[in-house]
C-alpha positions as a LaTeX table, in Angstrom:
\begin{tabular}{lrrr}
\hline
Residue & $x$ (\AA) & $y$ (\AA) & $z$ (\AA) \\
\hline
Unk1 & $-87.19$ & $-151.55$ & 52.75 \\
Unk2 & $-85.18$ & $-154.65$ & 53.64 \\
Unk3 & $-85.71$ & $-157.48$ & 51.16 \\
Unk4 & $-86.56$ & $-161.03$ & 52.18 \\
Unk5 & $-83.48$ & $-162.29$ & 50.32 \\
Unk6 & $-81.24$ & $-159.94$ & 52.29 \\
Unk7 & $-82.69$ & $-161.19$ & 55.58 \\
Unk8 & $-82.04$ & $-164.79$ & 54.53 \\
Unk9 & $-78.50$ & $-163.84$ & 53.55 \\
Unk10 & $-77.79$ & $-162.35$ & 56.98 \\
Unk11 & $-79.27$ & $-165.40$ & 58.67 \\
Unk12 & $-77.07$ & $-167.63$ & 56.53 \\
Unk13 & $-73.91$ & $-165.82$ & 57.60 \\
Unk14 & $-74.95$ & $-165.96$ & 61.24 \\
Unk15 & $-75.41$ & $-169.74$ & 60.90 \\
Unk16 & $-71.82$ & $-170.07$ & 59.66 \\
Unk17 & $-70.46$ & $-167.93$ & 62.49 \\
Unk18 & $-72.52$ & $-169.89$ & 65.02 \\
Unk19 & $-71.10$ & $-173.19$ & 63.75 \\
Unk20 & $-67.57$ & $-171.78$ & 63.97 \\
Unk21 & $-68.11$ & $-170.67$ & 67.56 \\
Unk22 & $-69.41$ & $-174.14$ & 68.47 \\
Unk23 & $-66.23$ & $-175.77$ & 67.13 \\
Unk24 & $-64.01$ & $-173.35$ & 69.03 \\
Unk25 & $-65.91$ & $-173.94$ & 72.28 \\
Unk26 & $-65.56$ & $-177.70$ & 71.83 \\
Unk27 & $-61.84$ & $-177.24$ & 71.23 \\
Unk28 & $-61.33$ & $-175.07$ & 74.29 \\
Unk29 & $-63.32$ & $-177.39$ & 76.54 \\
Unk30 & $-61.69$ & $-180.60$ & 75.30 \\
Unk31 & $-58.16$ & $-179.49$ & 74.48 \\
Unk32 & $-56.40$ & $-182.26$ & 76.43 \\
Unk33 & $-58.57$ & $-184.93$ & 74.79 \\
Unk34 & $-57.14$ & $-184.05$ & 71.38 \\
Unk35 & $-53.88$ & $-185.72$ & 72.38 \\
Unk36 & $-54.00$ & $-189.33$ & 71.16 \\
Unk37 & $-52.96$ & $-191.83$ & 73.82 \\
Unk38 & $-51.73$ & $-195.36$ & 73.28 \\
Unk39 & $-54.05$ & $-197.76$ & 75.04 \\
Unk40 & $-54.24$ & $-201.52$ & 75.00 \\
Unk41 & $-57.52$ & $-203.20$ & 74.14 \\
Unk42 & $-58.72$ & $-206.70$ & 73.40 \\
Unk43 & $-57.50$ & $-208.13$ & 70.10 \\
Unk44 & $-60.72$ & $-208.76$ & 68.19 \\
Unk45 & $-60.69$ & $-210.72$ & 64.93 \\
Unk46 & $-60.84$ & $-208.33$ & 61.98 \\
Unk47 & $-61.81$ & $-208.74$ & 58.33 \\
Unk48 & $-60.44$ & $-206.04$ & 56.04 \\
Unk49 & $-62.64$ & $-205.55$ & 52.97 \\
Unk50 & $-61.30$ & $-203.88$ & 49.82 \\
Unk51 & $-63.70$ & $-203.28$ & 46.91 \\
Unk52 & $-61.74$ & $-202.83$ & 43.67 \\
Unk53 & $-62.76$ & $-201.71$ & 40.20 \\
Unk54 & $-60.00$ & $-200.96$ & 37.66 \\
Unk55 & $-57.45$ & $-200.19$ & 40.37 \\
Unk56 & $-54.27$ & $-201.45$ & 38.69 \\
Unk57 & $-52.37$ & $-198.24$ & 39.53 \\
Unk58 & $-52.97$ & $-198.34$ & 43.28 \\
Unk59 & $-54.16$ & $-201.79$ & 44.42 \\
Unk60 & $-50.63$ & $-203.15$ & 45.00 \\
Unk61 & $-49.59$ & $-200.39$ & 47.39 \\
Unk62 & $-52.96$ & $-200.60$ & 49.15 \\
Unk63 & $-52.55$ & $-204.34$ & 49.71 \\
Unk64 & $-48.94$ & $-203.93$ & 50.85 \\
Unk65 & $-50.06$ & $-201.28$ & 53.33 \\
Unk66 & $-52.87$ & $-203.46$ & 54.72 \\
Unk67 & $-50.73$ & $-206.60$ & 54.91 \\
Unk68 & $-48.06$ & $-204.67$ & 56.83 \\
Unk69 & $-50.47$ & $-203.82$ & 59.66 \\
Unk70 & $-49.00$ & $-204.77$ & 63.03 \\
Unk71 & $-51.69$ & $-207.14$ & 64.26 \\
Unk72 & $-51.85$ & $-210.89$ & 65.02 \\
Unk73 & $-52.08$ & $-212.56$ & 61.60 \\
Unk74 & $-54.34$ & $-215.32$ & 62.90 \\
Unk75 & $-56.91$ & $-212.63$ & 63.77 \\
Unk76 & $-56.68$ & $-210.76$ & 60.47 \\
Unk77 & $-58.14$ & $-211.67$ & 57.09 \\
Unk78 & $-58.10$ & $-209.59$ & 53.91 \\
Unk79 & $-60.90$ & $-209.93$ & 51.36 \\
Unk80 & $-60.71$ & $-208.10$ & 48.04 \\
Unk81 & $-63.86$ & $-207.84$ & 45.93 \\
Unk82 & $-63.04$ & $-207.52$ & 42.24 \\
Unk83 & $-66.02$ & $-205.65$ & 40.82 \\
Unk84 & $-65.62$ & $-206.89$ & 37.25 \\
Unk85 & $-62.40$ & $-204.94$ & 36.57 \\
Unk86 & $-61.36$ & $-204.68$ & 32.91 \\
Unk87 & $-57.70$ & $-203.76$ & 33.50 \\
Unk88 & $-54.86$ & $-205.76$ & 35.10 \\
Unk89 & $-56.40$ & $-205.66$ & 38.58 \\
Unk90 & $-57.49$ & $-209.35$ & 38.46 \\
Unk91 & $-53.95$ & $-210.48$ & 37.54 \\
Unk92 & $-52.45$ & $-208.47$ & 40.41 \\
Unk93 & $-54.96$ & $-209.96$ & 42.85 \\
Unk94 & $-54.21$ & $-213.50$ & 41.69 \\
Unk95 & $-50.54$ & $-213.08$ & 42.61 \\
Unk96 & $-51.44$ & $-212.07$ & 46.17 \\
Unk97 & $-54.08$ & $-214.80$ & 46.43 \\
Unk98 & $-51.68$ & $-217.51$ & 45.22 \\
Unk99 & $-49.34$ & $-216.56$ & 48.06 \\
Unk100 & $-52.18$ & $-217.13$ & 50.53 \\
Unk101 & $-52.19$ & $-213.48$ & 51.59 \\
Unk102 & $-55.71$ & $-212.51$ & 50.55 \\
Unk103 & $-59.07$ & $-213.93$ & 49.55 \\
Unk104 & $-60.60$ & $-212.70$ & 46.29 \\
Unk105 & $-64.28$ & $-212.49$ & 45.43 \\
Unk106 & $-65.20$ & $-211.67$ & 41.82 \\
Unk107 & $-68.52$ & $-210.13$ & 40.87 \\
Unk108 & $-70.02$ & $-211.43$ & 37.60 \\
Unk109 & $-71.25$ & $-207.91$ & 36.82 \\
Unk110 & $-70.14$ & $-204.45$ & 37.88 \\
Unk111 & $-72.35$ & $-203.93$ & 40.93 \\
Unk112 & $-70.72$ & $-201.06$ & 42.77 \\
Unk113 & $-69.01$ & $-200.53$ & 46.10 \\
Unk114 & $-71.97$ & $-201.11$ & 48.44 \\
Unk115 & $-72.92$ & $-204.43$ & 46.82 \\
Unk116 & $-69.30$ & $-205.59$ & 46.94 \\
Unk117 & $-68.98$ & $-204.74$ & 50.63 \\
Unk118 & $-72.25$ & $-206.47$ & 51.51 \\
Unk119 & $-71.17$ & $-209.59$ & 49.65 \\
Unk120 & $-67.88$ & $-209.71$ & 51.56 \\
Unk121 & $-69.57$ & $-209.03$ & 54.90 \\
Unk122 & $-71.74$ & $-212.13$ & 54.39 \\
Unk123 & $-68.66$ & $-214.39$ & 54.39 \\
Unk124 & $-66.28$ & $-212.39$ & 56.61 \\
Unk125 & $-65.03$ & $-214.32$ & 59.62 \\
Unk126 & $-63.99$ & $-211.33$ & 61.71 \\
Unk127 & $-65.92$ & $-209.99$ & 64.67 \\
Unk128 & $-65.02$ & $-206.57$ & 63.30 \\
Unk129 & $-65.05$ & $-205.38$ & 59.69 \\
Unk130 & $-62.72$ & $-202.70$ & 58.32 \\
Unk131 & $-63.53$ & $-201.17$ & 54.93 \\
Unk132 & $-60.85$ & $-199.49$ & 52.84 \\
Unk133 & $-60.82$ & $-198.10$ & 49.30 \\
Unk134 & $-58.34$ & $-199.58$ & 46.82 \\
Unk135 & $-56.45$ & $-196.29$ & 46.46 \\
Unk136 & $-55.64$ & $-195.88$ & 50.14 \\
Unk137 & $-53.13$ & $-196.80$ & 52.84 \\
Unk138 & $-52.80$ & $-197.01$ & 56.62 \\
Unk139 & $-50.24$ & $-196.71$ & 59.40 \\
Unk140 & $-49.00$ & $-200.03$ & 60.79 \\
Unk141 & $-50.48$ & $-199.47$ & 64.24 \\
Unk142 & $-53.93$ & $-198.44$ & 63.06 \\
Unk143 & $-55.82$ & $-201.47$ & 64.40 \\
Unk144 & $-54.05$ & $-201.48$ & 67.76 \\
Unk145 & $-54.99$ & $-197.83$ & 68.13 \\
Unk146 & $-58.65$ & $-198.48$ & 67.38 \\
Unk147 & $-59.23$ & $-201.68$ & 69.36 \\
Unk148 & $-59.56$ & $-200.14$ & 72.85 \\
Unk149 & $-62.73$ & $-198.31$ & 71.79 \\
Unk150 & $-64.46$ & $-201.62$ & 71.08 \\
Unk151 & $-64.13$ & $-202.62$ & 74.74 \\
Unk152 & $-67.29$ & $-200.53$ & 75.08 \\
Unk153 & $-70.16$ & $-202.70$ & 73.71 \\
Unk154 & $-72.14$ & $-199.60$ & 72.70 \\
Unk155 & $-69.50$ & $-198.58$ & 70.15 \\
Unk156 & $-70.70$ & $-199.63$ & 66.71 \\
Unk157 & $-67.91$ & $-198.10$ & 64.67 \\
Unk158 & $-64.57$ & $-196.31$ & 65.02 \\
Unk159 & $-63.30$ & $-193.84$ & 62.44 \\
Unk160 & $-59.64$ & $-192.97$ & 61.75 \\
Unk161 & $-57.80$ & $-189.69$ & 61.24 \\
Unk162 & $-57.95$ & $-189.46$ & 57.45 \\
Unk163 & $-55.24$ & $-187.60$ & 55.55 \\
Unk164 & $-54.14$ & $-187.17$ & 51.93 \\
Unk165 & $-51.67$ & $-189.89$ & 50.92 \\
Unk166 & $-49.50$ & $-187.91$ & 48.53 \\
Unk167 & $-49.70$ & $-184.29$ & 47.38 \\
Unk168 & $-48.08$ & $-183.50$ & 44.07 \\
Unk169 & $-49.91$ & $-180.58$ & 42.44 \\
Unk170 & $-51.34$ & $-177.45$ & 43.98 \\
Unk171 & $-54.96$ & $-178.64$ & 43.96 \\
Unk172 & $-53.99$ & $-181.66$ & 46.04 \\
Unk173 & $-52.17$ & $-179.45$ & 48.53 \\
Unk174 & $-55.28$ & $-177.31$ & 48.97 \\
Unk175 & $-57.34$ & $-180.44$ & 49.67 \\
Unk176 & $-54.69$ & $-181.59$ & 52.16 \\
Unk177 & $-55.60$ & $-178.59$ & 54.32 \\
Unk178 & $-59.28$ & $-179.54$ & 54.12 \\
Unk179 & $-58.57$ & $-183.10$ & 55.23 \\
Unk180 & $-56.44$ & $-181.90$ & 58.16 \\
Unk181 & $-59.29$ & $-179.62$ & 59.27 \\
Unk182 & $-61.71$ & $-182.55$ & 59.02 \\
Unk183 & $-59.47$ & $-184.59$ & 61.35 \\
Unk184 & $-60.24$ & $-182.03$ & 64.06 \\
Unk185 & $-63.93$ & $-181.72$ & 63.16 \\
Unk186 & $-64.49$ & $-185.49$ & 63.23 \\
Unk187 & $-62.91$ & $-185.75$ & 66.67 \\
Unk188 & $-64.98$ & $-182.81$ & 67.88 \\
Unk189 & $-68.12$ & $-184.54$ & 66.60 \\
Unk190 & $-67.10$ & $-187.69$ & 68.49 \\
Unk191 & $-67.04$ & $-185.72$ & 71.76 \\
Unk192 & $-70.66$ & $-184.78$ & 71.08 \\
Unk193 & $-71.67$ & $-188.24$ & 69.81 \\
Unk194 & $-72.52$ & $-186.71$ & 66.44 \\
Unk195 & $-70.29$ & $-188.38$ & 63.84 \\
Unk196 & $-72.61$ & $-188.76$ & 60.86 \\
Unk197 & $-70.12$ & $-190.09$ & 58.28 \\
Unk198 & $-67.84$ & $-193.13$ & 58.57 \\
Unk199 & $-65.31$ & $-192.51$ & 55.76 \\
Unk200 & $-64.51$ & $-195.36$ & 53.42 \\
Unk201 & $-60.83$ & $-195.33$ & 54.26 \\
Unk202 & $-60.54$ & $-197.80$ & 57.12 \\
Unk203 & $-63.55$ & $-197.13$ & 59.26 \\
Unk204 & $-64.01$ & $-200.22$ & 61.46 \\
Unk205 & $-67.44$ & $-201.66$ & 62.32 \\
Unk206 & $-68.87$ & $-204.41$ & 64.47 \\
Unk207 & $-70.00$ & $-206.99$ & 61.96 \\
Unk208 & $-73.08$ & $-207.73$ & 64.06 \\
Unk209 & $-74.11$ & $-204.07$ & 63.88 \\
Unk210 & $-73.70$ & $-203.95$ & 60.10 \\
Unk211 & $-75.88$ & $-207.03$ & 59.79 \\
Unk212 & $-78.41$ & $-205.59$ & 62.21 \\
Unk213 & $-78.87$ & $-202.39$ & 60.17 \\
Unk214 & $-79.03$ & $-204.25$ & 56.84 \\
Unk215 & $-75.56$ & $-203.42$ & 55.54 \\
Unk216 & $-74.71$ & $-200.71$ & 53.03 \\
Unk217 & $-77.43$ & $-199.27$ & 50.81 \\
Unk218 & $-76.51$ & $-200.07$ & 47.22 \\
Unk219 & $-78.14$ & $-197.09$ & 45.47 \\
Unk220 & $-76.91$ & $-194.48$ & 47.90 \\
Unk221 & $-74.43$ & $-191.89$ & 46.60 \\
Unk222 & $-72.76$ & $-191.60$ & 50.00 \\
Unk223 & $-73.22$ & $-194.99$ & 51.63 \\
Unk224 & $-70.72$ & $-194.00$ & 54.34 \\
Unk225 & $-73.10$ & $-191.32$ & 55.60 \\
Unk226 & $-76.16$ & $-193.55$ & 55.35 \\
Unk227 & $-74.52$ & $-196.40$ & 57.31 \\
Unk228 & $-73.37$ & $-193.99$ & 60.03 \\
Unk229 & $-76.88$ & $-192.65$ & 60.52 \\
Unk230 & $-78.30$ & $-196.20$ & 60.58 \\
Unk231 & $-75.78$ & $-197.10$ & 63.29 \\
Unk232 & $-77.04$ & $-194.19$ & 65.40 \\
Unk233 & $-80.64$ & $-195.24$ & 64.71 \\
Unk234 & $-79.81$ & $-198.72$ & 66.01 \\
Unk235 & $-78.70$ & $-197.19$ & 69.32 \\
Unk236 & $-74.92$ & $-197.46$ & 68.89 \\
Unk237 & $-72.23$ & $-194.81$ & 69.10 \\
Unk238 & $-69.45$ & $-193.91$ & 66.66 \\
Unk239 & $-66.00$ & $-193.05$ & 67.99 \\
Unk240 & $-62.93$ & $-191.46$ & 66.45 \\
Unk241 & $-59.28$ & $-192.28$ & 67.10 \\
Unk242 & $-56.79$ & $-189.52$ & 66.31 \\
Unk243 & $-53.84$ & $-191.87$ & 66.60 \\
Unk244 & $-55.21$ & $-194.22$ & 63.92 \\
Unk245 & $-54.10$ & $-192.66$ & 60.65 \\
Unk246 & $-55.26$ & $-193.66$ & 57.19 \\
Unk247 & $-54.41$ & $-192.07$ & 53.85 \\
Unk248 & $-56.33$ & $-191.59$ & 50.63 \\
Unk249 & $-55.64$ & $-190.32$ & 47.14 \\
Unk250 & $-57.55$ & $-187.15$ & 46.28 \\
Unk251 & $-58.68$ & $-185.73$ & 42.91 \\
Unk252 & $-55.77$ & $-184.14$ & 41.06 \\
Unk253 & $-57.82$ & $-182.27$ & 38.46 \\
Unk254 & $-60.69$ & $-179.82$ & 38.78 \\
Unk255 & $-62.94$ & $-182.07$ & 36.71 \\
Unk256 & $-62.35$ & $-185.03$ & 39.05 \\
Unk257 & $-62.89$ & $-182.80$ & 42.09 \\
Unk258 & $-66.14$ & $-181.50$ & 40.60 \\
Unk259 & $-67.48$ & $-185.03$ & 40.04 \\
Unk260 & $-66.46$ & $-186.14$ & 43.52 \\
Unk261 & $-68.01$ & $-183.19$ & 45.31 \\
Unk262 & $-71.26$ & $-183.22$ & 43.34 \\
Unk263 & $-71.64$ & $-186.88$ & 44.34 \\
Unk264 & $-70.76$ & $-186.16$ & 47.97 \\
Unk265 & $-73.06$ & $-183.17$ & 48.27 \\
Unk266 & $-75.98$ & $-184.76$ & 46.45 \\
Unk267 & $-75.51$ & $-187.76$ & 48.72 \\
Unk268 & $-75.64$ & $-185.52$ & 51.79 \\
Unk269 & $-78.90$ & $-183.99$ & 50.57 \\
Unk270 & $-80.26$ & $-187.45$ & 49.73 \\
Unk271 & $-79.44$ & $-188.83$ & 53.19 \\
Unk272 & $-80.67$ & $-185.74$ & 55.02 \\
Unk273 & $-84.06$ & $-186.23$ & 53.39 \\
Unk274 & $-84.01$ & $-190.01$ & 53.94 \\
Unk275 & $-83.21$ & $-189.64$ & 57.65 \\
Unk276 & $-85.27$ & $-186.50$ & 58.28 \\
Unk277 & $-87.13$ & $-188.34$ & 61.04 \\
Unk278 & $-83.96$ & $-187.96$ & 63.12 \\
Unk279 & $-84.18$ & $-184.15$ & 62.99 \\
Unk280 & $-85.02$ & $-182.54$ & 66.34 \\
Unk281 & $-85.38$ & $-185.96$ & 67.98 \\
Unk282 & $-84.13$ & $-186.22$ & 71.56 \\
Unk283 & $-83.55$ & $-189.92$ & 70.99 \\
Unk284 & $-80.42$ & $-189.10$ & 68.97 \\
Unk285 & $-78.98$ & $-186.53$ & 71.37 \\
Unk286 & $-76.82$ & $-183.76$ & 69.92 \\
Unk287 & $-76.91$ & $-185.40$ & 66.49 \\
Unk288 & $-80.71$ & $-185.21$ & 66.23 \\
Unk289 & $-81.34$ & $-182.02$ & 68.18 \\
Unk290 & $-78.50$ & $-179.95$ & 66.81 \\
Unk291 & $-76.15$ & $-181.21$ & 64.09 \\
Unk292 & $-78.41$ & $-182.87$ & 61.53 \\
Unk293 & $-80.92$ & $-180.01$ & 61.30 \\
Unk294 & $-78.14$ & $-177.44$ & 61.46 \\
Unk295 & $-76.24$ & $-179.16$ & 58.65 \\
Unk296 & $-79.37$ & $-179.13$ & 56.50 \\
Unk297 & $-79.92$ & $-175.45$ & 57.27 \\
Unk298 & $-76.27$ & $-174.83$ & 56.42 \\
Unk299 & $-76.79$ & $-176.41$ & 52.98 \\
Unk300 & $-79.61$ & $-173.96$ & 52.29 \\
Unk301 & $-77.51$ & $-171.14$ & 53.76 \\
Unk302 & $-74.64$ & $-171.94$ & 51.40 \\
Unk303 & $-77.01$ & $-171.65$ & 48.45 \\
Unk304 & $-78.34$ & $-168.27$ & 49.67 \\
Unk305 & $-74.89$ & $-166.85$ & 50.38 \\
Unk306 & $-73.47$ & $-167.95$ & 47.04 \\
Unk307 & $-76.37$ & $-166.52$ & 45.06 \\
Unk308 & $-76.19$ & $-163.26$ & 47.03 \\
Unk309 & $-72.45$ & $-162.97$ & 46.46 \\
Unk310 & $-73.01$ & $-163.46$ & 42.73 \\
Unk311 & $-75.77$ & $-160.86$ & 42.72 \\
Unk312 & $-74.03$ & $-158.21$ & 44.82 \\
Unk313 & $-70.36$ & $-158.46$ & 43.96 \\
Unk314 & $-70.84$ & $-159.90$ & 40.48 \\
Unk315 & $-73.15$ & $-156.98$ & 39.72 \\
Unk316 & $-70.60$ & $-154.52$ & 41.06 \\
Unk317 & $-67.82$ & $-155.92$ & 38.89 \\
Unk318 & $-70.09$ & $-155.97$ & 35.83 \\
Unk319 & $-71.04$ & $-152.33$ & 36.49 \\
Unk320 & $-67.37$ & $-151.31$ & 36.70 \\
Unk321 & $-66.49$ & $-153.09$ & 33.46 \\
Unk322 & $-69.48$ & $-151.58$ & 31.67 \\
Unk323 & $-68.65$ & $-148.03$ & 32.74 \\
Unk324 & $-65.01$ & $-148.57$ & 31.90 \\
Unk325 & $-65.98$ & $-149.62$ & 28.38 \\
Unk326 & $-68.02$ & $-146.43$ & 27.91 \\
Unk327 & $-64.83$ & $-144.33$ & 28.15 \\
Unk328 & $-62.93$ & $-146.57$ & 25.71 \\
Unk329 & $-61.05$ & $-148.27$ & 28.56 \\
Unk330 & $-59.36$ & $-145.00$ & 29.52 \\
Unk331 & $-58.46$ & $-145.54$ & 33.19 \\
Unk332 & $-57.84$ & $-141.81$ & 33.76 \\
Unk333 & $-61.28$ & $-140.78$ & 32.57 \\
Unk334 & $-62.94$ & $-143.51$ & 34.57 \\
Unk335 & $-61.09$ & $-142.76$ & 37.78 \\
Unk336 & $-61.89$ & $-139.05$ & 37.49 \\
Unk337 & $-65.53$ & $-139.83$ & 38.11 \\
Unk338 & $-64.96$ & $-142.75$ & 40.44 \\
Unk339 & $-66.49$ & $-142.30$ & 43.91 \\
Unk340 & $-64.29$ & $-144.25$ & 46.31 \\
Unk341 & $-66.60$ & $-143.71$ & 49.28 \\
Unk342 & $-69.64$ & $-144.98$ & 47.36 \\
Unk343 & $-67.68$ & $-147.98$ & 46.11 \\
Unk344 & $-66.53$ & $-148.94$ & 49.61 \\
Unk345 & $-70.02$ & $-148.44$ & 51.00 \\
Unk346 & $-71.35$ & $-150.86$ & 48.41 \\
Unk347 & $-68.64$ & $-153.43$ & 48.93 \\
Unk348 & $-68.41$ & $-153.35$ & 52.73 \\
Unk349 & $-71.51$ & $-154.95$ & 54.21 \\
Unk350 & $-72.59$ & $-157.07$ & 57.12 \\
Unk351 & $-72.06$ & $-160.31$ & 55.15 \\
Unk352 & $-68.53$ & $-159.19$ & 54.32 \\
Unk353 & $-67.77$ & $-158.46$ & 57.97 \\
Unk354 & $-69.27$ & $-161.80$ & 59.01 \\
Unk355 & $-67.22$ & $-163.45$ & 56.29 \\
Unk356 & $-64.03$ & $-161.92$ & 57.69 \\
Unk357 & $-64.99$ & $-163.17$ & 61.15 \\
Unk358 & $-65.50$ & $-166.63$ & 59.68 \\
Unk359 & $-62.10$ & $-166.41$ & 58.00 \\
Unk360 & $-60.41$ & $-165.60$ & 61.31 \\
Unk361 & $-62.17$ & $-168.43$ & 63.13 \\
Unk362 & $-61.47$ & $-170.82$ & 60.26 \\
Unk363 & $-57.80$ & $-169.88$ & 60.36 \\
Unk364 & $-57.64$ & $-170.50$ & 64.09 \\
Unk365 & $-59.35$ & $-173.88$ & 63.81 \\
Unk366 & $-57.14$ & $-174.89$ & 60.87 \\
Unk367 & $-53.98$ & $-173.87$ & 62.73 \\
Unk368 & $-55.10$ & $-175.83$ & 65.78 \\
Unk369 & $-55.87$ & $-178.82$ & 63.56 \\
Unk370 & $-52.27$ & $-178.79$ & 62.38 \\
Unk371 & $-51.01$ & $-178.71$ & 65.93 \\
Unk372 & $-53.28$ & $-181.59$ & 66.92 \\
Unk373 & $-52.25$ & $-183.75$ & 63.97 \\
Unk374 & $-48.58$ & $-182.74$ & 64.30 \\
Unk375 & $-48.48$ & $-181.65$ & 60.65 \\
Unk376 & $-46.06$ & $-178.96$ & 59.47 \\
Unk377 & $-47.67$ & $-175.65$ & 58.55 \\
Unk378 & $-44.61$ & $-174.12$ & 56.88 \\
Unk379 & $-44.47$ & $-176.66$ & 54.06 \\
Unk380 & $-47.62$ & $-175.39$ & 52.30 \\
Unk381 & $-48.52$ & $-171.90$ & 53.54 \\
Unk382 & $-49.76$ & $-170.73$ & 50.13 \\
Unk383 & $-52.05$ & $-173.72$ & 49.75 \\
Unk384 & $-53.54$ & $-173.24$ & 53.21 \\
Unk385 & $-54.14$ & $-169.53$ & 52.59 \\
Unk386 & $-55.96$ & $-170.27$ & 49.33 \\
Unk387 & $-57.96$ & $-172.98$ & 51.08 \\
Unk388 & $-59.20$ & $-170.47$ & 53.66 \\
Unk389 & $-59.89$ & $-167.56$ & 51.29 \\
Unk390 & $-60.88$ & $-169.01$ & 47.91 \\
Unk391 & $-61.73$ & $-172.70$ & 48.33 \\
Unk392 & $-64.89$ & $-172.04$ & 50.40 \\
Unk393 & $-66.39$ & $-170.10$ & 47.50 \\
Unk394 & $-65.52$ & $-172.93$ & 45.11 \\
Unk395 & $-67.23$ & $-175.36$ & 47.46 \\
Unk396 & $-70.23$ & $-173.03$ & 47.65 \\
Unk397 & $-70.44$ & $-173.21$ & 43.86 \\
Unk398 & $-70.30$ & $-177.01$ & 44.01 \\
Unk399 & $-72.98$ & $-177.10$ & 46.70 \\
Unk400 & $-75.19$ & $-174.80$ & 44.62 \\
Unk401 & $-74.78$ & $-177.04$ & 41.57 \\
Unk402 & $-75.52$ & $-180.12$ & 43.69 \\
Unk403 & $-78.75$ & $-178.53$ & 44.92 \\
Unk404 & $-79.72$ & $-177.64$ & 41.34 \\
Unk405 & $-78.97$ & $-181.22$ & 40.25 \\
Unk406 & $-81.35$ & $-182.48$ & 42.93 \\
Unk407 & $-84.06$ & $-179.92$ & 42.15 \\
Unk408 & $-83.87$ & $-180.71$ & 38.42 \\
Unk409 & $-83.78$ & $-184.46$ & 39.23 \\
Unk410 & $-80.70$ & $-185.12$ & 37.15 \\
Unk411 & $-79.73$ & $-188.78$ & 37.25 \\
Unk412 & $-77.62$ & $-189.67$ & 40.28 \\
Unk413 & $-74.33$ & $-191.30$ & 39.39 \\
Unk414 & $-71.79$ & $-192.81$ & 41.78 \\
\hline
\end{tabular}
């Protein structure tokens, strides 16, 4: 008799394969559109907002990167919000402010990123607002690349092609592959008007749209997802520009990565529930009918697959170790009674086959992502292989823990 859990597991794998097929079809149908073109648009006034909290190690290079942007200086202002930093960040900011290069706002209490951005938006002079984290950087032509999209009055925001700034250890190199893949996925979502996250590393917004939707939600774990969904709710579109490249620092330890992903994934669950009224709504096109509900189903599917993998393959490994211990760890005795056919029959299953299919599709999409972004594949082959084979299971574990955190109502921390 087929168990209910097994049926759910098969359905979960089919969801993953279905999503992969959708991405490949988008790629094949829009291949020429993945080539960034230089276009000339109107030069809108832009306010660049940089929230900073204890950023003494990175704030200088972030400011130098922003100030080096090739854009008319009379149309560009830079506002840094010092969120009650306790390190040398305030002293660094004063030096830039004294030179007349930036404007500094200082919060009396540590209020968080969303509060800081909202405060700066209220005084920003620019028609457009660009938000960038204090550990990030941008290419010089980023604004000129993004401006043409704002010629369309229905565009509420434009997102960049986000990459890792510097990769030093192996964990960072694995994440670099993930970010390159996301460059492709974000552009594919733009084709379908389904971008549901405007990353905090130089996404550009119409100030009027931000004010219309009430700005960033201060208690939201992933305010960049919440604001994107509110922009769609207000009837605006979100575009992506492959030629506009921004860079961010990524976690360089497993502990930092764990904290980041638990926050991201809990935030995704939080916002999916908050904006559930958008699910299956024709008003929001592909985003409402397809991607939002499918993403939520995928979250549940990840949980089912991970628990099934632990149950099936974890149980198999435990069984092998237990039997091996019964013969005093004598490999010869154990192998004499080892049934290879039975072992393979237990290990090879429909989920495994579907997983291999997903691996092949993921490899194809990742390789194409490198071609699109003109990144070199040869420089980090080992990291990319581990990203495809092992990293998804690590992310499944993080997703599972995030779900458990939400179910157990553990305090949400930014």
